[in-house]
N, C-alpha and C positions, 0 to 999 in steps of 0.2 A: 289661508288666514281668514277667519271670519270677517265678513263685511268687505272683502277684497276679491274681485272676480274678473275674468277676463270677458271681453265682448265676443260675438260669434265669429269674428275674423281674427281672433287672437291678440287684438289691441285692448289696452286697458281703458276704462272710463276715467273721468277725472276724480279728484279726491273725494272721498266719502267717509263718514264717520265709522269708527271700529269699536265693536263693543267687546270688552275684555274683562272678565271676572267682575263684572257688574259696573265697570267704569266706562264712560264715554269718552273716547279719544278723537279729536278732530284734527284733520291734516290741512286745515285752511291756510296755515302759516307754514307748512312744512314742505321740504324739498323731497322727501322720501318717507317710506315707512320704516325702513331699517337701514341704518348706517353700520357698515362693517369696517372696522379699523384694522388694517393689515391685509396686504394682498398675496401673503405667502400661502402655502398649501392649506393652512386652516381657515383663513379668511376667504379664499377663492372657493373652497368646497362648501362652506357654509352659504355664501352667496349664491352658489350654483343651486343648492337646494331651495333657497328662499325666493330667487328672481321670478320663477314661473307663477308665483301667487302673491307677490308683494314688490312694491317700487324700492329697489335696493341700489345703494351707492357704496362702492368700495374705495376707501381712502388709503393710499399707499404712499409712505414718506420718501421712497426712492424714486428714480426715474423709470424703473421697471420693476414689475412684480417678482418676488422671489429672489431678490438680491442676496438675502442672508441666509438663513438656515436651509431654506427649501433648495437653494441652488448649490448647496455644499453637502448633500446628502451622500451617504454610501450606497443608496439605490438598492437596498436589498430588502426583500420580503420574507421574513421568517415569523413562523408562529411560536417559536421557541425562545424568544428573548423578551425580556422586561418583566414587569410585575404581572401577577395573575390577571389583573384587569387589562393590562396592555396585551396579553397573549389572547384574552378572549375578544378584545377589540380587532385584533389581527384576524383571527378566525372568522369574525363577523364582517371583515372587509374582503376576504378572499373572492367571494363570488361576484363582487362589483369589478374588482381588478381582472379577474379571469374573463368575465364577459360584460363589458361596460355597455351602456345603452347605445343603441344604433346611432352612428354619427359622431359619437363622443370622441373617438380617436381613429387616426388613419392607420394605426398599426397596433398589434397586440401591446397591452401594458406590461404583461409578464413574459420573461423569457426564462429558458433553462439555466439552472446554476448548481443548486445543491449546496449544503454547507457542512463541513467537517469541523468538529470541535476536538482539540487534542488536549491531553494532560501529561505532565511530567510525572514521575513517580511520587513526588511530594504533593501531587494534586490529585491522587487517586481517590480520596475520599470525596473531594469536591465534585469529581466528574460522576461518581456513583450518584450522589445527591442530584446533580443536574440530569442525568439520564432518568432517574425515577420521576423526578418533577416533570421533565419533558413529556414523557409518555402519557401522563395524566391529561395533557392537552392534544398532544400529537402523537397518536399511537405509532406512526410509521417511522419515528426516531428509534434508532437501533444502534447497538454497539458493533463495531466492525473491527476485524484484526488490524494490527498496527501495519503489517505488511500491506494490506490493501489501501490503507491510508497513504502509505509512501508510494504505492503504484499510482494512485489518482493525483497525488500532489509529489512528483518525483524530486523536488528540492527539499523535502522534509529529511532532517537527520534522524536515522533509524534509531540511534542511542539516545535521542532527546525524547522521544515520544513513548510513553509507557501505556496508554489507552486512548481510544478514539471513538467518537460517536458520529453518526451522520443524520442529517435531516434532508432526506432525498427530494422533497418537494419545496425546499427553499427556492426562490426565484430572483432573478434580477427584476428591478422595477424601472419602467420608462418614466422618470421623475418629471421630465419636460413635457412628455406627452399627457401624463396625468394632470399636471398643473395647467398647461394650456387647454386641455379639454374642459376643465372647470371654468376657466377665464372665458373661453369661447361660448360656453353655454350661458354664462352670465349675460354676455353682450347680446346674444341671440334672443334672450328672454326679455331684452329691455333694459337691463341693469346697466349702471354706469360704474366705470372703473377709472379713477382720477389718481394719476401718478404726480409725484412731486408735491404731495399733499401731506406734509409733516402736520401733525396735530399740534397746535400752538396753545389751545385753551378748549375746555369743555365747560359748558354752563347749562344749568336746567332753567328753562322758561316754561312754566306751567306743566304741561304734559309732555314737552319736547325736550330732547337734547340738543344743544346747539354746539357744533364743533367748528372752531375757526382753524383755517389752514392758509398757507400762501395762495391756494387755488381758489380761496373763497370760503364762505360760511355754509354750513350744511345742517338742516334740522330734520329730525325724526324723532317719533316717541320711543323707539327702540334703537339700542346701540349694541353691537356685539364687539367685544374687545378680543381680537385675535392678533394682537400685537406681538406675540412670542416673548423675547427677552425684556421687551419694553411694557409688558402687560401690567405690572405694578405702577410704572411711570404714568401710563394712560388712567389708571384708577385714581391715582392721586389727583391729577388734573381734573377729574370728574368729582372729587370729593368722595370717592368710594374707598372703603376699607381694603388695603392690599392683602395679597394671599401669600406673602413671604416666598415669592418665586425666587429661584436659584439659577442663574445662567451659568452654565459650565463650558469652558472651552475644550472643543475636540480638534486634534490635529491629524492631517493627512498629507501624504506625499506620494508621488509617482516615481517609479524607477523603470528602467528597461527590462523586458523578458530576457532571460538568458538566451545568448545567441545559439542558434540552431535548435532551439526547443520550442515546440508548439505548446503554448500555455493557455491557449484560448478555452479549453474545456475544463480547466481546473475549477473544482468548486471553491467557494469561499472558505478560507481557512481561519479559524478562530481558536484562540487560546481559552480554556475554560476558566481562567482566573481574570479575564478581561485585559491581560497585559499587552496584547497586540492582536491584530487581525490583517488579513490582506486577501484581495481578489483582483482578478484580471479584469480591465475595463479599457476599452478602446485600444487594445494592443500593448497596454502598459499594466505594471503591477501597482495597485493603489495600496499603501500600507498606512496603518494607524497605530500609534502606541496605546490607543484606549485611554487617553488622558481625560480627566475630568477636572479642570482647574477653575476655581470660582472666579467669575468675571463680573464687571459692570455691563450693562447693555451697551454694546458697541459693534462696530464692523470689525470683527475678530481677525487676528493675524497670526501665523505660526510663529513659535519660538524656537530658536535653533537648538536649545537643549531638548525639547520635546521631539524634535526630528532626530536628534543624535540617539535619545533613549529608544525610539521606535526602531532606528537602524540596528542598534545593538541586540535588541530583542530578536528582531528578525534574523540576523546573522548567527545568533546562538541556536536558533530552532531549525534553520534552513542552511543550505549551501549558498544561498543568495548573498551577493556582495554589494553594498551601497556604495558605489564609486561615484555616482553622480545623482543628485536629485533633479529630476526633470521639471517638477512642478511642486509645490507645496501650498497648502491653505489651511485655514481653520474656520470653524464655525461655532456657534453657540447652541446648546442643548439645554432647555430651560426646564427645571423640575419644580414641582410643588414640594412641600416639606415631606409628604408621604410617598412621593414617587409617581403618583398617578394624576391624570388630567384633571383640570378643574373646568367644568362645563355647567353652566345653569345661570339663573338670574341672581344677582347679587341680593343678599337678604337685607341689606341697608339701602338699597337703591333700586326702585321699581323701573323696569325697562332697560337696565343695564345687565347685559349677559357676558359671562365669562366664556372663552374658549382658548385656554392656555395651559402651560404645563405638560406639554406632550412629551418632554424629555428625550428628544431625538427619534421618537417613534411616530411622529406626526404624518410623514408620508404614507406609511403602510396602514395607518389607522383612520386616515382622513374620510374614507366612505362611511365608516361607522360612526365617528365622531360628529361628522356634518349631520347625520341623521338625528343624533341626540340633541345638538343644539338647535336644529330647526324645529324639532318637536317642542322644545322649550319656548322659543320666540313665538311659534304659532299656537302656543297653548294646547298642545295635543298630547296623547298618552306616550309614555316611553315606548320606543319601538318594540314591537312583540318578538321579532327574531333575536334581538339582543337581549331582551328579557330572558329568552329561552337559553341563552348561553351563561346564565347566572349574573348578568349585570342589572343594575337598577339605578335610578337617578340619584340615590343616595351615595353611591360610590364616587360620584362627581361633583357633589354639592359643594358650592363655594362655602368657605367657612367651616368645613367638616373638621372633626377632630383628627389630628395626625394618627395614623396607624402605628401600632406598636413595633410591627416588623421592620427590621432593617431592609431597605430597598437598595440593591446594588445599581449603580450607574453603569448600565451595561451598553454594549455597542449598538448602533442604529442598524 
């Protein structure tokens, strides 16, 4: 950040002026240089990028970071799901997830899994389309014989599956390891993480944003709105035009692995129409009906009907029987109207930066999206490696016109 530097021993000097786009901003009355609202994966990753060069405070409304969507993820890394923008972001995030900075995590962030997508006979045209689309981004995606799919996932009903494709390099993500790595890095760089800090009001005082919370008032000239499903709520508090964000509830539940069967090496199994998916995690099978039910921003909970729908779809496609649900939960996946994230400075409010609308893909895209928002906050060029993938700041610009293409609400 121009005008912000570290001392020779890694400590920061006192507040000093910051020149940005010809404006002189002073921190004489400020707690921080950047306030990040939201301690989930989006806010944590953005703060991790910013904390080494700016005084950052993260405000989290819950008593721990990651209570909502981050803590309820399917923990899957795939480059073959989401809009074309999401797929490029995932590709641009793989190197970080494969080889994070030294000391970032105690264990690898990615583990072997693979993903098989199946189609019934009536879905044959759809899987042909998806295979062609996938290979434009991930050449390793290929069609496999149905018998091979059944060999890899022996509970599949052979008469249910007409075609199958595999993404061999899809991975499991250690979501907690990734999230904690970002939070730990923020603290190491001198950033502050304040929990129990629900935003009560936001006001503009000169060049600063002032945020009032139960934990006190915080002031900074730059504010990053990484509040997930509450993103438009935060914007309204600040008098900023909302983005039309749409929180969607997604349900999941766990059942036991079949007795006497080793299911640990099964790939994630996904229906091409997004009707269900399942994967083995922690010795149990996690199942989702792929629901996308509109919701208000809230602490989401599972509906019995969605669990029943998921169980029915699973039993029609496999020999698994849902006799007992071991655990069930739900989370919110928040979409912008065109299905791609909103990242950048609000056109109607200087110093207010959006980082929302990840649509359930926020875990796997966090390394790339955090680079984009950090470049915006620091007034730096769009990251070159991401531009080389065909991305630009216009793809994420707040207030952009909705794209004409229909964007499916696909699995995380």
